N, CA, C and O of each residue as an XYZ file, in Angstrom:
472
protein
N     -14.576     14.223     20.914
C     -14.816     13.372     22.066
C     -14.889     14.248     23.307
O     -14.246     15.295     23.395
N     -15.673     13.802     24.243
C     -15.825     14.502     25.505
C     -15.642     13.519     26.644
O     -15.841     12.315     26.484
N     -15.269     14.037     27.773
C     -15.113     13.209     28.957
C     -16.325     13.418     29.847
O     -16.844     14.528     29.964
N     -16.763     12.346     30.466
C     -17.903     12.394     31.371
C     -17.622     11.480     32.554
O     -16.627     10.755     32.574
N     -18.510     11.524     33.537
C     -18.396     10.680     34.723
C     -19.730      9.963     34.892
O     -20.791     10.582     34.804
N     -19.672      8.633     35.141
C     -20.921      7.907     35.351
C     -21.372      8.036     36.805
O     -20.719      8.729     37.585
N     -22.470      7.386     37.188
C     -23.027      7.501     38.539
C     -22.094      6.947     39.610
O     -22.211      7.315     40.780
N     -21.172      6.069     39.226
C     -20.216      5.513     40.179
C     -18.971      6.391     40.294
O     -18.060      6.082     41.062
N     -18.931      7.487     39.529
C     -17.777      8.370     39.563
C     -16.634      7.942     38.664
O     -15.532      8.485     38.747
N     -16.897      6.964     37.801
C     -15.866      6.473     36.891
C     -15.803      7.356     35.643
O     -16.827      7.795     35.119
N     -14.596      7.599     35.190
C     -14.387      8.423     34.008
C     -14.848      7.670     32.761
O     -14.588      6.477     32.611
N     -15.529      8.378     31.880
C     -16.029      7.796     30.627
C     -15.668      8.721     29.471
O     -15.460      9.920     29.659
N     -15.598      8.159     28.304
C     -15.405      8.933     27.094
C     -16.705      8.887     26.306
O     -17.280      7.815     26.115
N     -17.168     10.036     25.849
C     -18.392     10.135     25.064
C     -18.001     10.618     23.674
O     -17.273     11.599     23.526
N     -18.493      9.915     22.657
C     -18.167     10.301     21.288
C     -19.383     10.164     20.405
O     -20.354      9.488     20.744
N     -19.309     10.820     19.267
C     -20.396     10.712     18.309
C     -20.321      9.363     17.598
O     -19.310      8.664     17.668
N     -21.390      9.017     16.926
C     -21.421      7.773     16.165
C     -20.342      7.806     15.065
O     -19.679      6.801     14.810
N     -20.177      8.952     14.429
C     -19.165      9.088     13.376
C     -17.761      8.875     13.943
O     -16.938      8.207     13.317
N     -17.480      9.432     15.117
C     -16.171      9.231     15.759
C     -15.956      7.759     16.094
O     -14.866      7.222     15.895
N     -17.005      7.108     16.603
C     -16.926      5.679     16.926
C     -16.672      4.853     15.668
O     -15.815      3.970     15.668
N     -17.415      5.138     14.590
C     -17.242      4.399     13.343
C     -15.827      4.567     12.800
O     -15.228      3.602     12.324
N     -15.285      5.788     12.869
C     -13.910      6.030     12.427
C     -12.917      5.229     13.266
O     -11.963      4.662     12.734
N     -13.143      5.185     14.566
C     -12.267      4.447     15.468
C     -12.279      2.952     15.138
O     -11.228      2.312     15.097
N     -13.456      2.407     14.906
C     -13.588      0.984     14.574
C     -12.933      0.688     13.228
O     -12.268     -0.337     13.075
N     -13.117      1.580     12.248
C     -12.496      1.382     10.943
C     -10.974      1.419     11.063
O     -10.285      0.586     10.472
N     -10.448      2.373     11.819
C      -9.001      2.457     12.023
C      -8.462      1.202     12.699
O      -7.411      0.687     12.318
N      -9.184      0.713     13.702
C      -8.744     -0.494     14.407
C      -8.729     -1.693     13.461
O      -7.825     -2.526     13.524
N      -9.721     -1.779     12.591
C      -9.763     -2.858     11.613
C      -8.613     -2.779     10.628
O      -8.013     -3.794     10.274
N      -8.306     -1.549     10.182
C      -7.181     -1.360      9.264
C      -5.862     -1.758      9.922
O      -5.021     -2.405      9.299
N      -5.691     -1.373     11.166
C      -4.469     -1.720     11.895
C      -4.339     -3.235     12.030
O      -3.252     -3.787     11.863
N      -5.445     -3.900     12.329
C      -5.421     -5.358     12.453
C      -5.041     -6.021     11.127
O      -4.288     -6.995     11.112
N      -5.560     -5.497     10.019
C      -5.219     -6.048      8.708
C      -3.732     -5.873      8.397
O      -3.089     -6.785      7.877
N      -3.197     -4.710      8.717
C      -1.775     -4.445      8.477
C      -0.918     -5.388      9.316
O       0.045     -5.971      8.817
N      -1.267     -5.534     10.579
C      -0.483     -6.418     11.455
C      -0.530     -7.866     10.985
O       0.476     -8.573     11.044
N      -1.700     -8.313     10.516
C      -1.810     -9.687     10.025
C      -0.996     -9.858      8.750
O      -0.341    -10.884      8.566
N      -1.030     -8.864      7.871
C      -0.242     -8.934      6.634
C       1.251     -8.974      6.946
O       2.006     -9.685      6.283
N       1.677     -8.219      7.946
C       3.089     -8.248      8.339
C       3.490     -9.625      8.848
O       4.617    -10.063      8.620
N       2.578    -10.314      9.539
C       2.861    -11.670     10.012
C       2.846    -12.678      8.871
O       3.698    -13.564      8.804
N       1.868    -12.537      7.969
C       1.722    -13.483      6.864
C       2.810    -13.325      5.800
O       3.211    -14.297      5.162
N       3.282    -12.084      5.618
C       4.250    -11.792      4.560
C       5.409    -10.962      5.112
O       5.545     -9.785      4.775
N       6.237    -11.563      5.950
C       7.289    -10.786      6.628
C       8.349    -10.201      5.694
O       9.013     -9.230      6.057
N       8.518    -10.765      4.513
C       9.536    -10.270      3.587
C       8.998     -9.236      2.599
O       9.760     -8.675      1.812
N       7.695     -8.985      2.637
C       7.107     -8.035      1.701
C       7.406     -6.604      2.122
O       7.484     -6.295      3.311
N       7.572     -5.738      1.130
C       7.847     -4.333      1.464
C       6.594     -3.620      1.971
O       5.475     -4.108      1.815
N       6.805     -2.475      2.570
C       5.683     -1.627      2.958
C       5.820     -0.311      2.211
O       6.912      0.060      1.780
N       4.707      0.387      2.062
C       4.704      1.620      1.291
C       4.470      2.808      2.205
O       3.523      2.802      2.992
N       5.317      3.830      2.118
C       5.092      5.047      2.902
C       3.753      5.695      2.531
O       3.303      5.599      1.390
N       3.139      6.340      3.486
C       1.802      6.900      3.280
C       1.753      7.931      2.160
O       0.751      8.017      1.451
N       2.822      8.718      1.987
C       2.777      9.734      0.926
C       2.735      9.098     -0.462
O       2.122      9.646     -1.378
N       3.381      7.950     -0.620
C       3.313      7.240     -1.900
C       1.945      6.591     -2.083
O       1.394      6.596     -3.184
N       1.398      6.033     -1.007
C       0.065      5.429     -1.079
C      -0.976      6.483     -1.466
O      -1.854      6.220     -2.287
N      -0.873      7.667     -0.877
C      -1.816      8.746     -1.230
C      -1.695      9.128     -2.704
O      -2.702      9.373     -3.369
N      -0.480      9.176     -3.207
C      -0.271      9.514     -4.616
C      -0.921      8.466     -5.527
O      -1.471      8.811     -6.573
N      -0.859      7.195     -5.134
C      -1.517      6.133     -5.896
C      -3.027      6.315     -5.833
O      -3.702      6.279     -6.862
N      -3.560      6.512     -4.625
C      -5.011      6.679     -4.457
C      -5.540      7.887     -5.211
O      -6.662      7.868     -5.715
N      -4.728      8.945     -5.288
C      -5.133     10.164     -5.987
C      -4.946     10.063     -7.499
O      -5.302     10.986     -8.232
N      -4.390      8.950     -7.967
C      -4.178      8.756     -9.392
C      -2.975      9.505     -9.942
O      -2.840      9.650    -11.157
N      -2.107      9.979     -9.070
C      -0.924     10.735     -9.491
C       0.288      9.851     -9.745
O       1.258     10.292    -10.362
N       0.244      8.610     -9.277
C       1.393      7.720     -9.385
C       0.903      6.299     -9.646
O      -0.034      5.826     -9.002
N       1.541      5.631    -10.589
C       1.203      4.240    -10.894
C       1.629      3.368     -9.709
O       2.677      3.616     -9.113
N       0.833      2.350     -9.360
C       1.206      1.481     -8.239
C       2.591      0.852     -8.387
O       3.310      0.701     -7.399
N       2.966      0.486     -9.603
C       4.291     -0.098     -9.809
C       5.379      0.893     -9.415
O       6.352      0.517     -8.762
N       5.225      2.144     -9.803
C       6.208      3.176     -9.458
C       6.267      3.384     -7.944
O       7.347      3.545     -7.375
N       5.112      3.378     -7.304
C       5.079      3.579     -5.848
C       5.803      2.449     -5.126
O       6.587      2.698     -4.209
N       5.546      1.211     -5.533
C       6.220      0.083     -4.881
C       7.714      0.094     -5.177
O       8.529     -0.197     -4.301
N       8.068      0.431     -6.409
C       9.484      0.507     -6.773
C      10.199      1.546     -5.916
O      11.285      1.292     -5.396
N       9.589      2.704     -5.774
C      10.180      3.763     -4.958
C      10.219      3.368     -3.483
O      11.130      3.767     -2.758
N       9.237      2.588     -3.039
C       9.178      2.148     -1.642
C      10.378      1.299     -1.241
O      10.797      1.289     -0.084
N      10.914      0.593     -2.221
C      12.078     -0.264     -1.940
C      13.366      0.354     -2.476
O      14.387     -0.322     -2.605
N      13.304      1.639     -2.785
C      14.481      2.406     -3.239
C      15.160      1.805     -4.467
O      16.385      1.706     -4.527
N      14.354      1.410     -5.436
C      14.890      0.885     -6.694
C      14.659      1.906     -7.802
O      13.652      2.614     -7.814
N      15.604      1.968     -8.727
C      15.395      2.737     -9.936
C      14.644      1.850    -10.932
O      14.488      0.649    -10.715
N      14.186      2.454    -12.013
C      13.548      1.651    -13.055
C      14.534      0.635    -13.620
O      14.163     -0.497    -13.934
N      15.775      1.044    -13.743
C      16.802      0.127    -14.248
C      17.042     -1.030    -13.277
O      17.208     -2.175    -13.697
N      17.059     -0.725    -11.971
C      17.236     -1.775    -10.962
C      16.112     -2.806    -11.043
O      16.357     -4.012    -11.050
N      14.872     -2.307    -11.104
C      13.724     -3.201    -11.154
C      13.732     -4.011    -12.440
O      13.469     -5.214    -12.429
N      14.034     -3.354    -13.535
C      14.085     -4.067    -14.814
C      15.107     -5.201    -14.765
O      14.829     -6.312    -15.215
N      16.278     -4.922    -14.222
C      17.319     -5.957    -14.121
C      16.860     -7.108    -13.234
O      17.078     -8.273    -13.565
N      16.229     -6.787    -12.114
C      15.761     -7.834    -11.192
C      14.659     -8.683    -11.809
O      14.512     -9.857    -11.469
N      13.883     -8.091    -12.715
C      12.772     -8.806    -13.351
C      13.140     -9.382    -14.712
O      12.324    -10.052    -15.344
N      14.369     -9.123    -15.168
C      14.790     -9.620    -16.475
C      14.119     -8.885    -17.633
O      13.822     -9.486    -18.665
N      13.882     -7.586    -17.461
C      13.211     -6.776    -18.475
C      14.092     -5.611    -18.898
O      15.154     -5.375    -18.320
N      13.641     -4.893    -19.905
C      14.325     -3.676    -20.315
C      13.822     -2.509    -19.467
O      12.638     -2.474    -19.133
N      14.675     -1.559    -19.110
C      14.229     -0.394    -18.344
C      13.099      0.371    -19.038
O      12.223      0.923    -18.372
N      13.119      0.404    -20.358
C      12.062      1.089    -21.100
C      10.694      0.445    -20.849
O       9.671      1.130    -20.853
N      10.681     -0.859    -20.635
C       9.420     -1.554    -20.351
C       8.838     -1.075    -19.030
O       7.644     -0.787    -18.944
N       9.673     -0.989    -18.000
C       9.215     -0.499    -16.703
C       8.711      0.932    -16.842
O       7.653      1.272    -16.311
N       9.446      1.758    -17.540
C       9.055      3.148    -17.759
C       7.706      3.238    -18.472
O       6.838      4.016    -18.076
N       7.538      2.441    -19.519
C       6.293      2.468    -20.290
C       5.093      1.990    -19.471
O       3.988      2.507    -19.635
N       5.298      1.019    -18.601
C       4.212      0.547    -17.738
C       3.833      1.637    -16.746
O       2.653      1.941    -16.568
N       4.842      2.225    -16.099
C       4.582      3.245    -15.085
C       3.917      4.483    -15.671
O       3.133      5.146    -14.993
N       4.223      4.795    -16.916
C       3.629      5.977    -17.550
C       2.287      5.668    -18.212
O       1.613      6.573    -18.704
N       1.899      4.391    -18.225
C       0.628      3.997    -18.817
C       0.664      3.865    -20.327
O      -0.385      3.779    -20.965
N       1.853      3.849    -20.908
C       1.979      3.749    -22.365
C       1.663      2.356    -22.884
O       1.191      2.197    -24.010
N       1.927      1.338    -22.050
C       1.650     -0.031    -22.490
C       0.855     -0.767    -21.416
O       0.903     -0.441    -20.230
N       0.133     -1.761    -21.881
C      -0.584     -2.681    -21.004
C       0.245     -3.966    -20.986
O       0.256     -4.702    -21.972
N       0.937     -4.244    -19.883
C       1.897     -5.353    -19.883
C       1.251     -6.731    -19.955
O       0.101     -6.930    -19.563
N       2.023     -7.658    -20.461
C       1.615     -9.061    -20.476
C       1.610     -9.608    -19.052
O       2.248     -9.060    -18.153
N       0.887    -10.682    -18.873
C       0.829    -11.329    -17.564
C       2.209    -11.806    -17.138
O       2.556    -11.697    -15.962
N       2.993    -12.325    -18.051
C       4.336    -12.807    -17.705
C       5.221    -11.654    -17.221
O       6.052    -11.839    -16.332
N       5.044    -10.480    -17.799
C       5.803     -9.306    -17.372
C       5.382     -8.889    -15.967
O       6.223     -8.572    -15.126
N       4.080     -8.892    -15.723
C       3.579     -8.544    -14.384
C       4.081     -9.536    -13.340
O       4.440     -9.148    -12.228
N       4.103    -10.805    -13.700
C       4.601    -11.829    -12.771
C       6.062    -11.562    -12.410
O       6.442    -11.636    -11.242
N       6.867    -11.254    -13.408
C       8.289    -11.003    -13.170
C       8.492     -9.770    -12.297
O       9.332     -9.778    -11.397
N       7.731     -8.713    -12.556
C       7.850     -7.493    -11.750
C       7.393     -7.730    -10.311
O       8.051     -7.304     -9.362
N       6.264     -8.410    -10.163
C       5.747     -8.696     -8.819
C       6.727     -9.562     -8.034
O       6.961     -9.319     -6.850
N       7.289    -10.550     -8.675
C       8.261    -11.418     -8.004
C       9.488    -10.623     -7.570
O       9.994    -10.814     -6.464
N       9.965     -9.734     -8.437
C      11.140     -8.920     -8.110
C      10.874     -8.004     -6.916
O      11.787     -7.689     -6.153
N       9.621     -7.580     -6.760
C       9.255     -6.694     -5.651
C       8.719     -7.456     -4.430
O       8.426     -6.857     -3.396
N       8.594     -8.788     -4.565
C       8.048     -9.634     -3.500
C       6.609     -9.231     -3.165
O       6.232     -9.089     -2.002
N       5.818     -9.053     -4.235
C       4.419     -8.655     -4.108
C       3.553     -9.552     -4.957
O       4.045    -10.370     -5.735
N       2.257     -9.387     -4.795
C       1.313    -10.041     -5.684
C       1.063     -9.169     -6.903
O       1.251     -7.954     -6.842
N       0.651     -9.760     -7.986
C       0.372     -9.001     -9.210
C      -0.669     -7.915     -8.945
O      -0.559     -6.805     -9.465
N      -1.667     -8.234     -8.143
C      -2.743     -7.272     -7.871
C      -2.223     -5.990     -7.190
O      -2.882     -4.951     -7.235
N      -1.062     -6.070     -6.573
C      -0.485     -4.896     -5.897
C       0.115     -3.890     -6.879
O       0.212     -2.703     -6.567
N       0.512     -4.351     -8.049
C       1.256     -3.468     -8.956
C       0.471     -3.023    -10.176
O       0.997     -2.267    -10.993
N      -0.768     -3.463    -10.327
C      -1.550     -3.057    -11.486
C      -2.387     -1.827    -11.161
O      -2.758     -1.573    -10.015
N      -2.666     -1.078    -12.220
C      -3.417      0.165    -12.106
C      -4.901     -0.103    -12.042
O      -5.694      0.833    -11.943
């Protein structure tokens, strides 16, 4: 970005189209986050380093959300009425969980099912 002055002597900011597009995208993302915080005040949030690990395919979404709320696999399993091995197997990709299992895990984390699936 560069600073410029118009004919009236007012300060202006000049940016490339790519910089403008990035700014608009960031503003849209911020608006979505703020609306989600209003719509779902009890839902957890995920630290950016965990979100990046999910996006990079290094961490299962269930593990990221579990870690976001400082739960162990055993804690989450107990809250969802499951065995700790089930949580471990889902996070490691060893099993494809049933819908009822996903519902229980999502409820325990106060999330939607779509948030915890790979």
